[in-house]
C-alpha positions as CSV (number, residue, x, y, z in Angstrom):
1,X,-0.1,0.0,-0.4
2,X,2.9,2.6,0.7
3,X,4.8,1.7,-2.6
4,X,1.0,2.7,-4.2
5,X,0.9,5.6,-2.5
6,X,4.4,6.3,-3.1
7,X,3.2,5.9,-6.9
8,X,-0.1,7.8,-7.0
9,X,-0.4,10.1,-4.1
10,X,-3.8,10.6,-2.7
11,X,-5.4,10.4,-5.9
12,X,-9.0,10.7,-6.4
13,X,-10.6,7.4,-6.9
14,X,-12.6,7.9,-9.9
15,X,-9.3,9.8,-11.6
16,X,-7.2,7.0,-11.1
17,X,-10.1,5.1,-13.4
18,X,-9.5,7.6,-16.0
19,X,-6.3,6.5,-16.0
20,X,-6.4,2.8,-16.0
21,X,-8.8,3.1,-18.7
22,X,-6.3,4.8,-20.8
23,X,-8.1,8.3,-20.6
24,X,-5.3,10.1,-19.9
25,X,-2.5,8.9,-22.4
26,X,1.7,9.7,-22.7
27,X,1.7,13.3,-24.8
28,X,-1.6,15.0,-23.5
29,X,-1.3,18.0,-21.7
30,X,-3.2,18.2,-18.0
31,X,-4.7,21.0,-16.9
32,X,-5.9,21.0,-12.7
33,X,-8.1,24.0,-12.6
34,X,-8.4,24.3,-8.7
35,X,-5.2,22.0,-8.1
36,X,-5.1,22.6,-4.3
37,X,-1.9,20.9,-3.0
38,X,-1.3,19.0,-5.8
39,X,-3.0,15.4,-4.6
40,X,-3.9,14.6,-8.0
41,X,-0.9,15.5,-9.7
42,X,1.4,13.1,-8.1
43,X,1.3,10.1,-11.0
44,X,1.1,12.8,-13.6
45,X,4.3,14.5,-12.5
46,X,6.4,11.9,-11.9
47,X,5.3,10.0,-15.4
48,X,6.7,13.4,-17.0
49,X,3.7,14.7,-18.4
50,X,3.1,18.6,-19.3
51,X,1.1,19.3,-16.6
52,X,-0.2,22.8,-15.3
53,X,-2.9,24.7,-12.8
54,X,-4.2,27.7,-10.6
55,X,-5.5,27.8,-7.4
56,X,-6.7,30.8,-5.2
57,X,-5.2,29.8,-2.3
58,X,-1.3,30.9,-2.0
59,X,-0.4,28.2,0.7
60,X,-2.4,25.5,-1.9
61,X,-0.5,26.5,-4.8
62,X,2.9,26.7,-2.9
63,X,2.6,23.1,-2.1
64,X,2.2,22.4,-5.5
65,X,4.8,23.9,-6.4
66,X,7.3,22.8,-4.1
67,X,5.8,19.1,-5.2
68,X,6.1,20.0,-9.1
69,X,9.7,21.4,-8.1
70,X,10.4,17.7,-6.2
71,X,8.8,15.0,-9.1
72,X,9.6,17.1,-12.5
73,X,12.0,20.0,-11.6
74,X,12.5,20.5,-15.1
75,X,8.7,21.9,-15.1
76,X,8.7,26.0,-14.7
77,X,7.4,27.2,-11.6
78,X,5.3,29.4,-13.7
79,X,3.1,26.6,-14.9
80,X,1.0,26.7,-11.7
81,X,-0.2,30.2,-11.2
82,X,-2.2,31.6,-8.2
83,X,-5.7,32.9,-9.5
84,X,-9.1,31.8,-9.9
85,X,-10.8,29.5,-12.4
86,X,-13.0,31.6,-13.3
87,X,-10.1,34.4,-15.1
88,X,-7.3,32.3,-15.6
89,X,-4.7,33.7,-17.6
90,X,-4.0,30.5,-19.6
91,X,-5.3,30.6,-23.3
92,X,-8.0,29.3,-24.8
93,X,-8.0,25.0,-26.2
94,X,-4.9,25.0,-23.7
95,X,-5.2,21.4,-22.8
96,X,-6.0,17.8,-23.8
97,X,-7.4,17.0,-20.3
98,X,-8.7,19.0,-17.8
99,X,-9.4,18.1,-13.5
100,X,-12.3,20.3,-11.6
101,X,-12.1,17.8,-8.3
102,X,-14.1,19.3,-5.5
103,X,-14.4,23.1,-7.0
104,X,-17.2,23.7,-8.8
105,X,-19.6,23.6,-5.6
106,X,-17.9,26.1,-3.7
107,X,-19.6,28.3,-6.3
108,X,-21.8,31.1,-4.1
109,X,-24.7,31.4,-6.8
110,X,-25.7,30.7,-10.2
111,X,-23.5,33.5,-11.7
112,X,-20.5,32.4,-10.0
113,X,-20.8,28.4,-10.9
114,X,-20.9,29.5,-14.1
115,X,-18.4,31.8,-14.7
116,X,-16.1,28.9,-12.9
117,X,-17.6,26.0,-15.6
118,X,-17.0,28.5,-18.4
119,X,-13.5,29.3,-17.1
120,X,-12.6,25.7,-16.7
121,X,-14.3,24.7,-20.4
122,X,-12.8,27.3,-22.2
123,X,-8.7,26.1,-22.0
124,X,-10.0,22.8,-22.5
125,X,-9.2,21.6,-26.3
126,X,-11.9,20.5,-29.0
127,X,-11.8,16.8,-28.5
128,X,-10.5,17.1,-25.1
129,X,-11.7,15.4,-21.9
130,X,-12.9,17.4,-18.7
131,X,-13.3,15.3,-15.9
132,X,-15.4,16.9,-13.1
133,X,-16.1,16.0,-9.2
134,X,-18.7,17.9,-7.8
135,X,-21.1,17.6,-4.9
136,X,-25.1,17.3,-5.8
137,X,-28.4,16.6,-4.7
138,X,-28.4,13.0,-6.3
139,X,-29.7,10.4,-4.1
140,X,-29.8,12.7,-1.3
141,X,-32.6,14.5,-2.1
142,X,-34.7,14.6,1.5
143,X,-31.7,15.0,3.4
144,X,-30.6,18.6,2.1
145,X,-32.2,22.2,3.5
146,X,-31.9,24.6,0.7
147,X,-30.2,28.3,1.6
148,X,-31.0,29.8,-1.6
149,X,-31.1,29.2,-5.2
150,X,-29.0,25.8,-5.6
151,X,-27.1,26.4,-2.0
152,X,-27.8,23.8,0.3
153,X,-26.9,22.8,3.6
154,X,-25.8,19.2,4.0
155,X,-25.9,17.3,6.8
156,X,-22.2,16.9,7.5
157,X,-22.9,20.7,8.3
158,X,-21.3,22.0,5.1
159,X,-22.8,24.6,2.8
160,X,-22.6,23.8,-1.1
161,X,-24.0,24.5,-4.4
162,X,-25.9,21.5,-5.6
163,X,-26.1,20.2,-9.4
164,X,-28.5,17.4,-10.0
165,X,-28.9,15.3,-13.1
166,X,-31.1,17.3,-15.2
167,X,-28.6,20.2,-14.9
168,X,-25.7,18.8,-15.7
169,X,-27.2,17.1,-18.7
170,X,-28.9,20.6,-19.7
171,X,-25.2,22.2,-19.1
172,X,-23.4,19.4,-21.4
173,X,-25.4,20.0,-24.0
174,X,-24.9,24.0,-23.5
175,X,-21.1,24.1,-23.2
176,X,-21.3,22.0,-26.9
177,X,-20.3,18.6,-25.2
178,X,-21.4,15.0,-24.7
179,X,-21.1,12.8,-21.7
180,X,-18.0,10.5,-22.1
181,X,-19.2,8.6,-19.2
182,X,-22.3,8.2,-17.9
183,X,-22.8,10.2,-14.6
184,X,-21.4,8.4,-11.6
185,X,-22.6,9.4,-7.9
186,X,-21.3,8.3,-4.8
187,X,-23.7,8.5,-1.2
188,X,-21.4,9.2,2.0
189,X,-23.6,7.2,4.1
190,X,-26.3,9.6,4.2
191,X,-23.7,13.0,4.9
192,X,-22.8,14.0,1.0
193,X,-23.3,13.4,-2.4
194,X,-20.3,13.3,-4.7
195,X,-21.0,13.2,-8.3
196,X,-18.3,12.2,-11.5
197,X,-19.5,14.1,-14.5
198,X,-17.0,13.6,-17.3
199,X,-17.5,15.8,-20.5
200,X,-15.9,15.6,-24.1
201,X,-15.6,18.7,-26.1
202,X,-17.2,18.7,-29.1
203,X,-15.2,19.2,-32.4
204,X,-16.3,22.3,-34.7
205,X,-18.3,20.7,-37.6
206,X,-16.6,21.6,-41.1
C-alpha cells in the first residue's frame, strides 16, 4: 500500500479510473483547475506529463509548486498560477485533459458557478475531456436543506452549491459537449453526495 501511495499519491479514485482506462495518455497536456496542494498530480508529474494548474489559495498553490519542483524539476514554476478558475490567464483550447476536482461546488450562486464552469471549459481543447467531481443532490434530495437557489446545507454541516442530473445533462448540451461516461454518484452515508461528470468537448463541424 505504501508503494502505491508513493506512486499515485492521494489521487481521486475516479480520476485513477480514467488513468486505468487510458483516457489520460502520454503526450497529453494536463490542466488542474483548482489544483489545491496537488493531490491528483503526483503520478502525472512523475510520469513526465506536461502539467499546469491554478488555485486561488496561495498556500495550497505553493505546496503544488514544491511538489512539482521535487517530482518534475524541469517544469517551470509558472505552470502553476495563483488565479481563480473564473479568470485564468491561460489561453483558450490549451489542454487535452482538464481536472476539476471538488471545486465547482464552492460557487456562491448561479453566476459564479457559470463563470467557474465557463473558465474551466475554455481552456479545454476540442476533442478533449473535462473530468469533474462535484457535490450534488442526487440520492440525497430529502436530506439537504435549501439556503438559497442551489446553495444547500448538507447533513455533514457544510454548505455547497449542488447540481442534479437534469442540470448536468443540460450543461453538457449547452457547453457543446457530450458525456464520455455515464454520471456516477457516490452517497457517503447520508452525509453528502459526490457526482463524477466526464464530458468530451465537441470538435467544430466543417
